[in-house]
C-alpha positions in Angstrom: 10.0 -19.1 2.7 6.6 -19.1 4.3 3.7 -18.6 1.9 1.5 -15.6 2.8 -2.1 -16.7 2.5 -5.5 -15.0 2.6 -8.6 -17.3 2.9 -12.0 -16.0 1.8 -14.8 -18.2 3.0 -12.7 -19.4 5.9 -15.7 -20.8 7.9 -17.0 -23.0 5.1 -16.0 -26.5 4.0 -13.1 -25.5 1.8 -11.9 -22.7 4.1 -11.8 -24.9 7.2 -10.0 -27.6 5.3 -7.5 -25.0 4.1 -6.9 -24.0 7.7 -6.4 -27.6 8.6 -3.6 -27.8 6.0 -2.0 -24.7 7.4 -2.4 -25.9 11.0 -0.6 -29.2 10.1 2.3 -27.3 8.4 2.6 -24.0 10.3 6.2 -23.4 9.2 5.1 -23.2 5.6 2.4 -20.6 5.9 1.6 -17.1 7.3 -2.1 -16.2 7.4 -2.6 -12.7 6.1 -6.4 -12.5 6.3 -9.5 -14.4 6.9 -13.0 -13.6 5.6 -16.4 -15.1 6.4 -20.0 -14.5 5.4 -21.8 -14.3 8.7 -20.3 -16.9 11.2 -18.6 -14.4 13.5 -18.2 -16.9 16.3 -16.2 -19.4 14.3 -14.3 -16.6 12.6 -13.3 -15.2 16.0 -11.9 -18.7 17.0 -10.0 -18.9 13.7 -8.5 -15.4 14.3 -7.4 -16.5 17.8 -5.7 -19.6 16.4 -4.0 -18.1 13.3 -3.5 -14.5 14.2 -4.2 -12.8 10.8 -3.5 -9.2 10.3 -6.8 -8.6 8.5 -10.3 -10.1 9.0 -13.5 -9.5 7.1 -17.2 -10.2 7.8 -19.5 -9.8 4.8 -22.8 -10.0 6.7 -23.9 -9.9 10.3 -22.6 -8.0 13.4 -18.8 -7.5 13.3 -18.9 -6.5 17.0 -18.9 -10.2 17.8 -15.3 -10.3 16.7 -14.4 -8.1 19.6 -10.8 -6.7 20.0 -9.3 -9.4 17.9 -6.0 -7.7 17.2 -6.6 -7.5 13.4 -7.9 -4.8 11.1 -11.5 -5.5 10.5 -13.4 -5.0 7.2 -17.2 -5.4 7.5 -20.3 -5.1 5.5 -21.0 -5.9 1.8 -17.8 -5.9 -0.2 -15.6 -6.8 2.8 -14.2 -10.0 1.2 -13.4 -8.2 -2.0 -11.6 -5.5 0.0 -9.6 -8.2 1.8 -8.8 -9.9 -1.5 -6.9 -6.8 -2.7 -4.5 -6.9 0.3 -1.1 -8.1 -0.8 -0.6 -11.8 -0.3 1.3 -14.6 -2.0 -1.9 -16.4 -2.7 -5.6 -15.6 -2.1 -7.9 -18.7 -1.7 -11.4 -17.8 -2.9 -13.7 -20.3 -1.2 -16.8 -18.1 -1.2 -19.9 -20.0 -2.2 -21.8 -19.0 -5.4 -22.0 -15.9 -7.4 -21.0 -13.8 -4.3 -17.4 -14.8 -4.9 -17.1 -13.0 -8.3 -16.3 -9.6 -6.9 -13.5 -11.1 -4.7 -12.0 -12.9 -7.7 -11.9 -9.7 -9.7 -10.4 -7.8 -6.8 -7.7 -10.3 -6.2 -6.7 -10.5 -9.8 -6.7 -6.7 -10.3 -4.4 -6.5 -7.2 -2.0 -9.0 -9.0 -2.4 -11.5 -6.2 -2.2 -15.2 -7.2 -5.6 -16.7 -6.9 -6.4 -20.2 -5.7 -9.9 -20.5 -7.1 -12.5 -22.8 -5.4 -15.3 -20.5 -6.5 -16.2 -21.9 -10.0 -19.1 -19.5 -10.4 -16.5 -16.7 -10.9 -15.4 -18.2 -14.1 -18.8 -19.4 -15.2 -20.3 -16.0 -14.8 -17.2 -13.9 -15.6 -16.0 -16.0 -18.5 -13.5 -14.5 -20.9 -13.3 -11.2 -18.9 -12.1 -13.0 -15.8 -9.7 -15.1 -17.8 -8.2 -11.9 -19.3 -7.6 -10.6 -15.7 -5.9 -13.9 -14.9 -3.4 -13.8 -17.8 0.2 -14.8 -16.9 -0.7 -17.8 -14.7 -2.3 -15.8 -11.9 -5.0 -18.5 -11.3 -4.6 -22.0 -9.9 -7.8 -24.2 -9.8 -8.8 -25.8 -6.5 -11.8 -27.9 -7.6 -10.5 -31.5 -7.6 -11.4 -32.1 -11.2 -9.7 -28.9 -12.6 -6.7 -29.4 -10.3 -6.4 -32.9 -11.7 -6.5 -31.7 -15.3 -4.1 -28.8 -14.5 -1.6 -31.3 -13.1 -2.1 -33.7 -16.1 -1.4 -30.9 -18.5 1.8 -29.6 -16.9 4.7 -30.0 -19.2 2.6 -31.3 -22.1 2.4 -29.9 -25.6 -1.1 -28.5 -26.1 -1.2 -29.4 -29.8 -1.1 -33.1 -28.7 -4.3 -32.7 -26.7 -7.5 -34.4 -27.9 -10.0 -34.1 -25.1 -10.2 -33.1 -21.4 -11.9 -35.6 -19.1 -14.1 -34.6 -16.2 -15.3 -37.3 -13.9 -18.6 -37.1 -12.0 -19.6 -39.2 -8.9 -23.2 -39.3 -10.1 -24.3 -38.2 -6.6 -26.8 -40.1 -4.5 -29.5 -40.5 -7.2 -27.7 -41.7 -10.3 -29.2 -45.2 -10.2 -32.8 -44.0 -9.7 -35.6 -43.6 -12.2 -37.9 -40.7 -12.8 -40.7 -41.8 -10.5 -38.2 -42.4 -7.6 -36.6 -39.0 -8.2 -40.0 -37.3 -8.0 -40.2 -38.1 -4.3 -36.6 -37.3 -3.1 -36.1 -34.5 -0.6 -33.3 -32.3 0.6 -32.3 -34.8 3.3 -31.8 -37.4 0.5 -29.8 -35.1 -1.8 -27.4 -34.2 1.0 -26.3 -37.8 1.5 -23.4 -37.8 -1.0 -21.8 -41.2 -1.4 -18.2 -40.2 -1.5 -17.6 -36.4 -0.7 -18.5 -34.2 2.3 -19.3 -30.8 1.0 -21.5 -27.8 1.6 -25.3 -28.0 1.0 -25.4 -26.1 -2.3 -22.6 -28.0 -4.0 -24.0 -31.3 -2.7 -27.4 -30.6 -4.3 -25.5 -29.5 -7.5 -23.8 -32.9 -7.5 -27.1 -34.7 -7.2 -28.6 -32.8 -10.2 -25.3 -33.0 -12.2 -25.3 -29.2 -12.4 -22.0 -29.2 -10.6 -20.5 -31.0 -13.5 -22.2 -28.7 -16.0 -20.6 -25.7 -14.2 -17.3 -27.5 -14.3 -17.5 -28.0 -18.0 -18.0 -24.2 -18.5 -15.1 -23.6 -16.1 -12.8 -26.1 -17.9 -13.6 -24.5 -21.3 -12.3 -21.1 -20.0 -9.5 -22.3 -17.7 -7.9 -24.5 -20.4 -9.1 -22.8 -23.6 -10.6 -26.0 -25.0 -13.8 -26.1 -27.1 -16.9 -27.6 -25.5 -17.0 -30.6 -27.9 -13.6 -31.6 -26.6 -14.6 -31.8 -23.0 -15.9 -35.2 -22.0 -17.8 -36.1 -18.9 -18.0 -39.6 -17.5 -19.6 -40.9 -14.3 -17.1 -42.6 -12.0 -18.9 -43.8 -8.9 -15.7 -44.5 -6.9 -14.5 -40.9 -7.1 -10.9 -42.1 -7.2 -10.0 -40.6 -10.7 -10.7 -36.9 -10.6 -9.9 -35.9 -14.1 -7.6 -36.5 -17.0 -6.3 -35.7 -20.5 -6.8 -37.7 -23.7 -4.2 -37.2 -26.3 -4.3 -37.4 -30.1 -2.4 -40.7 -30.3 -5.1 -42.4 -28.3 -3.3 -42.4 -24.9 -4.6 -40.9 -21.7 -3.2 -39.5 -18.5 -5.5 -39.8 -15.5 -5.1 -38.2 -12.1 -6.2 -40.4 -9.1 -6.2 -39.4 -5.5 -8.1 -40.0 -2.2 -11.4 -38.1 -1.8 -9.7 -35.5 0.3 -10.1 -31.8 -0.7 -7.0 -30.9 1.3 -4.8 -32.3 -1.5 -5.9 -29.8 -4.3 -6.2 -27.0 -1.7 -2.6 -27.5 -0.6 -1.4 -27.9 -4.1 -2.9 -24.6 -5.1 -1.6 -22.8 -2.0 2.0 -24.1 -2.4 2.1 -24.6 -6.2 4.3 -26.1 -7.6 5.3 -27.8 -4.3 3.6 -30.7 -2.6 3.5 -31.6 1.1 2.5 -34.8 2.9 -1.2 -34.8 3.8 -3.0 -38.1 3.2 -2.5 -41.8 3.1 -1.7 -43.2 -0.4 -4.7 -44.1 -2.6 -5.5 -47.8 -2.1 -5.1 -49.9 -5.2 -5.2 -53.5 -4.2 -8.6 -55.0 -4.6 -10.1 -51.8 -6.1 -12.3 -51.6 -9.2 -12.9 -48.5 -11.1 -15.9 -48.1 -13.5 -16.8 -45.3 -16.0 -20.3 -44.7 -17.4 -22.0 -42.2 -19.7 -24.1 -39.5 -18.0 -27.8 -39.9 -18.0 -28.6 -36.6 -19.7 -32.3 -37.6 -20.3 -33.0 -37.7 -16.6 -30.3 -35.4 -15.1 -30.9 -32.5 -17.5 -28.8 -29.9 -15.7 -25.6 -31.1 -17.3 -26.9 -30.6 -20.9 -28.6 -27.4 -20.0 -25.2 -26.1 -18.7 -23.3 -27.2 -21.8 -25.9 -25.5 -24.0 -25.6 -22.3 -22.0 -21.9 -22.4 -22.3 -22.0 -22.8 -26.0 -24.5 -20.0 -26.3 -22.1 -17.8 -24.4 -22.8 -14.1 -23.6 -25.1 -13.8 -20.6 -26.4 -17.4 -20.7 -23.8 -18.9 -18.3 -24.3 -16.2 -15.7 -28.1 -16.6 -16.0 -27.8 -20.3 -15.7 -25.8 -20.0 -12.5 -28.2 -17.5 -11.0 -31.3 -19.5 -11.8 -29.7 -22.6 -10.4 -28.8 -20.9 -7.1 -32.4 -19.7 -6.7 -33.8 -23.1 -7.6 -31.5 -25.1 -5.4 -32.3 -22.8 -2.4 -36.0 -23.3 -3.1 -35.5 -27.1 -3.1 -33.5 -26.9 0.2 -36.4 -24.9 1.6 -38.9 -27.5 0.4 -40.7 -25.0 -1.9 -40.1 -27.0 -5.1 -39.5 -30.6 -6.0 -36.1 -32.0 -7.1 -37.1 -32.5 -10.8 -38.4 -28.9 -10.9 -34.9 -27.5 -10.5 -34.0 -28.1 -14.2 -37.5 -27.0 -15.3 -37.0 -23.5 -13.8 -33.5 -23.2 -15.2 -34.6 -24.1 -18.7 -37.5 -21.6 -18.6 -35.1 -18.8 -17.6 -32.6 -19.7 -20.3 -35.2 -19.5 -22.9 -35.9 -15.8 -22.4 -32.4 -14.4 -21.7 -32.2 -10.9 -23.2 -29.1 -9.2 -24.8 -27.1 -7.4 -22.1 -24.3 -6.5 -24.5 -20.6 -7.3 -23.8 -19.9 -8.8 -20.4 -16.7 -6.9 -19.6 -17.4 -5.4 -16.2 -18.7 -6.4 -12.9 -21.8 -4.2 -13.2 -23.1 -5.8 -16.4 -22.6 -9.3 -15.0 -24.3 -8.4 -11.8 -27.2 -7.1 -13.9 -27.5 -10.4 -15.6 -27.4 -12.2 -12.2 -30.2 -9.9 -10.8 -32.4 -10.4 -13.8 -32.1 -14.2 -13.8 -32.7 -14.4 -10.0 -35.9 -12.4 -10.4 -37.1 -14.6 -13.3 -36.2 -17.8 -11.4 -37.9 -16.5 -8.3 -41.1 -15.8 -10.1 -41.1 -19.4 -11.4 -40.5 -20.8 -8.0 -43.4 -18.8 -6.6 -45.7 -20.1 -9.4 -44.9 -23.6 -8.3 -45.6 -23.1 -4.6 
């Protein structure tokens, strides 16, 4: 049977790669809906090619979609509305905190969720995981997909640690004086992956790995002290599981996001997509993170361990700081400074068990981070 798929964030990096998977295997998929933030022109071309029944545009002028033959949702909340439309799987590839509402909407509608929006789990934490009970969530991030696959069929009591690998980004070998002078154009030159601007900067600061540690804690119900991060510059091993007897199972694959995307869309099936991972003549290395210099990783772990509103505040402050860096309003090494200052003053918001409370944390942290950005410009 064809898998009925909705893609949220269809015009972004993950979304376009998902549509590439679907285009290569049209007999396996039916596109139910497509949602974009503001790129109406590309969304219109995607609608013409894949003929979804629903289309959503979160921002911008939906009249650019014209008479596209689909039911159109537009304006704030459009993606969340589309996420609730019945589908076999909803791929949430929305960037940043904006994806949380769509995650909640899809899970409440009992749609299986292929999650590429890690911020949903970072900010929503235990509440989101409660909504996902019963196997309704399949991770798309290459690291969490790797761990998910390594854990399948394993006895959880045999688990010792989860292993998350990090590429180290473009700056891992630099020292502090060199890092002080890097700009956005340098941070966006990732050595092994091609991704959107925000996640590429997060890779350079190691915040991406910090967010992934928090996500892994919730996805796999593993304590923080049993999640290990290593820097693996070749980006061939995406993650793994260490067992109590000293053995390990590692997941290796080409640096091609279409593989974890396809696995999440068709789980538990696999389809041919990429050439086999080259092995002859290859060398793989693993190093400890440089937490003294790339402080976003330990800041994220500390926020996760603190729990409550801290992970949501961490994520919001990071989004503000990264955008300020991309806009050349702050320096690279000021990103963790701003995040740390915000985390030091997080107030008590009470239980985070609804979207409104989590959004209140997000607004507060953005305002605080914005003030600190302004003070540095």
